[in-house]
Backbone as CSV, one residue per row, in Angstrom:
resi,resn,N_x,N_y,N_z,CA_x,CA_y,CA_z,C_x,C_y,C_z
1,MET,16.502,14.164,-3.196,16.998,12.809,-3.350,16.092,11.982,-4.267
2,THR,14.805,12.249,-4.226,13.874,11.508,-5.071,14.144,11.780,-6.542
3,GLY,14.548,12.998,-6.864,14.888,13.338,-8.243,16.098,12.564,-8.731
4,LEU,17.101,12.405,-7.873,18.285,11.633,-8.248,17.947,10.163,-8.479
5,ILE,17.065,9.635,-7.655,16.643,8.234,-7.828,15.897,8.072,-9.148
6,ALA,15.052,9.043,-9.483,14.321,8.975,-10.750,15.281,9.027,-11.932
7,VAL,16.310,9.864,-11.856,17.312,9.943,-12.922,18.081,8.634,-13.028
8,ALA,18.447,8.053,-11.882,19.166,6.777,-11.891,18.297,5.660,-12.471
9,LEU,17.002,5.672,-12.177,16.086,4.678,-12.749,15.966,4.837,-14.261
10,LEU,15.871,6.080,-14.724,15.802,6.322,-16.166,17.096,5.905,-16.852
11,LEU,18.221,6.182,-16.231,19.517,5.784,-16.787,19.628,4.264,-16.857
12,THR,19.181,3.594,-15.815,19.194,2.132,-15.799,18.285,1.565,-16.888
13,ALA,17.102,2.133,-17.034,16.181,1.669,-18.072,16.750,1.912,-19.467
14,ALA,17.425,3.042,-19.651,18.022,3.349,-20.957,19.132,2.359,-21.295
15,PHE,20.008,2.074,-20.337,21.091,1.117,-20.584,20.546,-0.287,-20.813
16,ALA,19.516,-0.673,-20.078,18.936,-2.005,-20.262,18.304,-2.139,-21.646
17,THR,17.612,-1.101,-22.089,17.019,-1.118,-23.424,18.093,-1.170,-24.497
18,LEU,19.148,-0.383,-24.317,20.246,-0.366,-25.272,20.952,-1.727,-25.329
19,ALA,21.083,-2.388,-24.180,21.715,-3.715,-24.162,20.893,-4.732,-24.942
20,VAL,19.577,-4.617,-24.860,18.710,-5.542,-25.588,18.754,-5.269,-27.087
21,LEU,18.847,-4.019,-27.473,18.795,-3.653,-28.879,20.139,-3.775,-29.602
22,THR,21.227,-3.898,-28.876,22.545,-4.010,-29.489,22.748,-5.429,-30.008
23,ARG,23.213,-5.547,-31.258,23.337,-6.864,-31.899,24.718,-7.482,-31.722
24,ASP,25.774,-6.686,-31.698,27.133,-7.195,-31.616,27.466,-7.570,-30.167
25,PRO,27.903,-8.809,-29.920,28.186,-9.237,-28.540,29.280,-8.414,-27.849
26,ALA,30.270,-7.966,-28.587,31.324,-7.158,-27.967,30.766,-5.809,-27.505
27,ARG,29.928,-5.214,-28.313,29.301,-3.946,-27.912,28.301,-4.162,-26.784
28,GLN,27.641,-5.303,-26.779,26.727,-5.619,-25.688,27.470,-5.676,-24.356
29,ALA,28.682,-6.203,-24.375,29.470,-6.282,-23.151,29.795,-4.893,-22.621
30,VAL,30.100,-3.961,-23.529,30.399,-2.592,-23.112,29.149,-1.923,-22.544
31,VAL,28.016,-2.130,-23.214,26.751,-1.560,-22.729,26.373,-2.201,-21.389
32,LEU,26.637,-3.489,-21.247,26.359,-4.177,-19.990,27.191,-3.597,-18.855
33,SER,28.392,-3.184,-19.169,29.226,-2.532,-18.165,28.608,-1.205,-17.725
34,GLY,28.072,-0.447,-18.682,27.381,0.799,-18.339,26.131,0.542,-17.517
35,LEU,25.418,-0.529,-17.840,24.245,-0.902,-17.061,24.632,-1.238,-15.622
36,GLY,25.733,-1.950,-15.460,26.205,-2.266,-14.109,26.563,-1.019,-13.323
37,LEU,27.157,-0.054,-14.006,27.505,1.206,-13.355,26.249,1.981,-12.958
38,ALA,25.248,2.000,-13.837,23.988,2.682,-13.515,23.294,2.002,-12.334
39,LEU,23.326,0.680,-12.309,22.716,-0.037,-11.180,23.466,0.222,-9.880
40,ALA,24.792,0.298,-9.959,25.574,0.603,-8.762,25.229,1.989,-8.229
41,LEU,25.033,2.950,-9.138,24.619,4.290,-8.721,23.239,4.242,-8.068
42,LEU,22.320,3.497,-8.670,20.978,3.372,-8.110,21.013,2.739,-6.715
43,PHE,21.796,1.682,-6.560,21.897,1.031,-5.246,22.507,1.962,-4.203
44,THR,23.461,2.785,-4.634,24.062,3.743,-3.708,23.026,4.766,-3.254
45,LEU,22.244,5.259,-4.202,21.208,6.241,-3.857,20.120,5.633,-2.975
46,LEU,19.892,4.342,-3.117,18.901,3.660,-2.287,19.485,3.176,-0.959
47,GLN,20.676,3.656,-0.636,21.370,3.380,0.622,21.653,1.893,0.827
48,ALA,22.154,1.264,-0.225,22.597,-0.128,-0.153,24.034,-0.197,-0.666
49,PRO,24.991,0.336,0.109,26.366,0.411,-0.392,27.030,-0.948,-0.579
50,ASP,26.657,-1.939,0.208,27.251,-3.263,0.038,26.820,-3.891,-1.284
51,VAL,25.562,-3.725,-1.652,25.077,-4.230,-2.930,25.705,-3.447,-4.075
52,ALA,25.890,-2.135,-3.883,26.508,-1.298,-4.913,27.947,-1.724,-5.174
53,LEU,28.689,-2.034,-4.117,30.073,-2.488,-4.295,30.126,-3.833,-5.015
54,SER,29.219,-4.719,-4.672,29.154,-6.011,-5.371,28.813,-5.809,-6.839
55,GLN,27.887,-4.908,-7.111,27.499,-4.630,-8.485,28.655,-4.022,-9.270
56,LEU,29.426,-3.154,-8.633,30.591,-2.583,-9.307,31.585,-3.668,-9.693
57,GLY,31.833,-4.580,-8.785,32.810,-5.627,-9.065,32.340,-6.635,-10.083
58,VAL,31.145,-7.149,-9.885,30.649,-8.231,-10.730,29.996,-7.708,-12.004
59,GLY,29.046,-6.791,-11.873,28.274,-6.344,-13.013,28.988,-5.378,-13.932
60,THR,29.932,-4.619,-13.377,30.618,-3.620,-14.185,31.946,-4.122,-14.724
61,ALA,32.605,-5.002,-14.006,33.950,-5.417,-14.414,34.039,-6.883,-14.842
62,ILE,33.680,-7.792,-13.981,33.960,-9.207,-14.224,33.086,-9.797,-15.329
63,THR,31.781,-9.586,-15.275,30.894,-10.170,-16.278,31.190,-9.666,-17.692
64,PRO,31.319,-8.336,-17.918,31.680,-7.893,-19.277,33.042,-8.409,-19.739
65,LEU,33.984,-8.517,-18.811,35.299,-9.048,-19.168,35.198,-10.496,-19.623
66,LEU,34.428,-11.309,-18.909,34.250,-12.707,-19.303,33.537,-12.820,-20.651
67,ILE,32.578,-11.946,-20.901,31.889,-11.963,-22.194,32.851,-11.604,-23.315
68,LEU,33.667,-10.569,-23.109,34.637,-10.169,-24.136,35.663,-11.267,-24.400
69,LEU,36.122,-11.935,-23.359,37.074,-13.032,-23.548,36.426,-14.204,-24.296
70,THR,35.168,-14.479,-24.006,34.458,-15.549,-24.701,34.252,-15.212,-26.172
71,VAL,33.869,-13.976,-26.455,33.687,-13.550,-27.847,34.999,-13.651,-28.605
72,ARG,36.086,-13.261,-27.971,37.404,-13.345,-28.601,37.778,-14.788,-28.919
73,LYS,37.494,-15.678,-27.988,37.808,-17.092,-28.178,36.964,-17.702,-29.306
74,VAL,35.701,-17.344,-29.372,34.804,-17.904,-30.381,35.138,-17.381,-31.773
75,ARG,35.584,-16.142,-31.879,35.859,-15.532,-33.182,37.195,-15.930,-33.784
76,ARG,37.977,-16.738,-33.114,39.252,-17.192,-33.680,39.011,-18.084,-34.879
77,GLU,40.063,-18.284,-35.670,39.936,-19.109,-36.867,39.593,-20.545,-36.496
78,PRO,38.768,-21.197,-37.306,38.404,-22.594,-37.014,39.581,-23.528,-37.289
79,VAL,39.489,-24.731,-36.768,40.516,-25.746,-36.968,40.462,-26.209,-38.423
80,HIS,41.630,-26.471,-39.020,41.698,-26.877,-40.418,41.104,-28.270,-40.622
81,LYS,40.955,-28.683,-41.881,40.293,-29.944,-42.219,40.973,-31.154,-41.589
82,GLY,42.275,-31.091,-41.449,43.005,-32.222,-40.891,42.771,-32.400,-39.406
83,GLY,42.128,-31.429,-38.778,41.846,-31.547,-37.352,42.956,-31.015,-36.475
84,ARG,43.988,-30.481,-37.079,45.104,-29.952,-36.301,45.273,-28.477,-36.604
85,GLU,45.734,-27.756,-35.628,45.980,-26.330,-35.820,47.344,-26.122,-36.452
86,ASP,47.593,-24.917,-36.977,48.848,-24.618,-37.653,50.065,-24.852,-36.758
87,GLY,49.959,-24.508,-35.502,51.085,-24.675,-34.590,51.487,-26.129,-34.427
88,GLU,50.528,-27.028,-34.409,50.831,-28.448,-34.268,51.482,-28.996,-35.534
89,ARG,51.074,-28.498,-36.693,51.668,-28.961,-37.946,53.117,-28.529,-38.046
90,GLU,53.427,-27.334,-37.602,54.818,-26.865,-37.701,55.710,-27.611,-36.728
91,ARG,55.198,-28.043,-35.587,56.024,-28.789,-34.623,56.409,-30.158,-35.158
92,GLU,55.576,-30.751,-36.009,55.869,-32.072,-36.534,56.962,-32.040,-37.592
93,ARG,57.174,-30.894,-38.231,58.155,-30.801,-39.331,59.560,-30.793,-38.823
């Protein structure tokens, strides 16, 4: 069992390092999901199943999803000079 814990710790350290070194926010979200999965495995091996389930839900699914949605929202086209979006201009015509 100690060997499995050591492997889970190395996997967690590898994902954490990769998350820090990744520059693109969308890719960071994917790596963060892997980090959450590695942490959930580590918590399971350390006999903390309630923490592992929380980590699976929050760290592996919800947080990366919110980051991806935020990146998508930020990368949309900016508002035009008039201060109105294209959809609002077409409704006025």
